[in-house]
C-alpha positions in Angstrom: 0.0 0.0 0.0 2.8 2.4 0.8 4.4 1.7 -2.5 1.2 2.6 -4.4 1.0 5.9 -2.5 4.6 6.7 -3.3 4.1 5.8 -7.0 1.0 8.0 -7.1 2.9 10.9 -5.5 5.8 10.5 -7.8 3.5 10.5 -10.8 1.8 13.7 -9.7 5.2 15.4 -9.2 6.5 14.2 -12.6 3.4 15.4 -14.3 3.6 18.8 -12.7 7.3 19.1 -13.6 6.7 18.0 -17.2 4.0 20.6 -17.6 6.2 23.4 -16.3 9.0 22.3 -18.6 6.8 22.1 -21.6 5.3 25.6 -21.1 8.7 27.2 -20.3 9.9 27.5 -23.9 6.8 29.3 -24.9 7.6 32.1 -22.4 11.2 32.1 -23.4 10.4 33.0 -27.0 11.7 36.4 -27.7 10.3 38.6 -30.4 9.5 42.3 -30.9 5.9 41.5 -30.0 6.7 40.0 -26.6 7.0 43.3 -24.6 3.7 44.5 -26.1 1.9 41.6 -24.4 2.4 43.0 -20.9 -0.2 45.8 -21.3 -2.1 44.2 -24.1 -5.2 43.2 -22.3 -5.6 46.5 -20.5 -6.9 48.6 -23.5 -8.9 46.0 -25.5 -10.5 42.6 -25.2 -8.1 39.7 -24.8 -9.1 38.2 -28.2 -8.9 41.3 -30.3 -5.9 41.7 -32.5 -3.6 44.7 -32.1 -4.7 47.8 -34.0 -1.5 48.0 -36.0 -2.1 44.5 -37.6 -3.1 44.4 -41.2 -5.5 41.9 -42.8 -3.1 38.9 -43.0 -1.8 39.5 -39.5 -5.3 39.7 -38.1 -6.3 36.5 -39.9 -3.2 34.8 -38.4 -4.0 36.2 -35.0 -7.5 34.7 -35.0 -6.2 31.4 -36.4 -3.5 31.4 -33.6 -6.2 31.9 -31.0 -8.2 29.0 -32.4 -5.0 26.9 -32.5 -4.4 27.5 -28.8 -8.1 26.8 -28.1 -7.8 23.4 -29.9 -4.6 22.5 -28.2 -6.1 23.3 -24.8 -9.3 21.4 -25.5 -7.3 18.4 -26.7 -5.0 18.5 -23.7 -1.9 19.1 -25.8 1.2 20.8 -24.7 1.2 24.4 -26.0 3.7 24.7 -28.9 3.0 26.9 -31.9 5.4 24.8 -33.9 3.1 21.8 -33.6 0.3 23.7 -35.4 0.2 22.7 -39.1 -1.4 26.0 -40.1 1.5 27.9 -38.6 4.2 25.7 -40.2 2.6 25.4 -43.6 0.0 28.1 -44.2 -2.0 27.7 -47.4 -1.1 31.1 -48.7 1.1 32.5 -51.4 4.7 32.6 -50.4 4.8 36.4 -50.1 1.9 36.3 -47.6 3.2 33.7 -45.2 5.4 35.8 -42.9 2.8 38.4 -42.0 0.3 35.6 -41.4 2.8 33.6 -39.2 3.6 36.7 -37.2 0.0 37.2 -36.4 -0.6 33.5 -35.8 2.3 33.4 -33.3 1.0 36.4 -31.4 -2.5 35.1 -31.3 -1.3 31.7 -30.2 0.7 33.2 -27.3 -2.3 35.4 -26.2 -4.5 32.3 -26.4 -2.2 30.2 -24.3 -2.1 32.9 -21.7 -5.9 33.0 -21.6 -6.7 29.3 -21.9 -3.8 27.7 -20.0 -3.1 30.3 -17.5 -6.4 32.1 -17.1 -5.0 35.5 -17.8 
């Protein structure tokens, strides 16, 4: 009986550690958009794209939010690089980078909201 309790406790601790390690790289990402997230939710709704975004970036932002929502709903670890629509957007080559910038930002905002309740 003591062995089962120890195994259960070890499993809980390992799960908590694995979750914190999996989410850490997401916060370690550095980009020009990262500092803007600090005050982002104070002046608009959490799911509204930044005003300076153009159409492709807005579309990417919304798709990124949906990607984070799907990952959360399917109990997947949050990683923007695991999203097919981020890695291989179905867009002309010239439009991919603005879309991916918006997607990454939307995904990070979505992870903050869904996973961390912020």
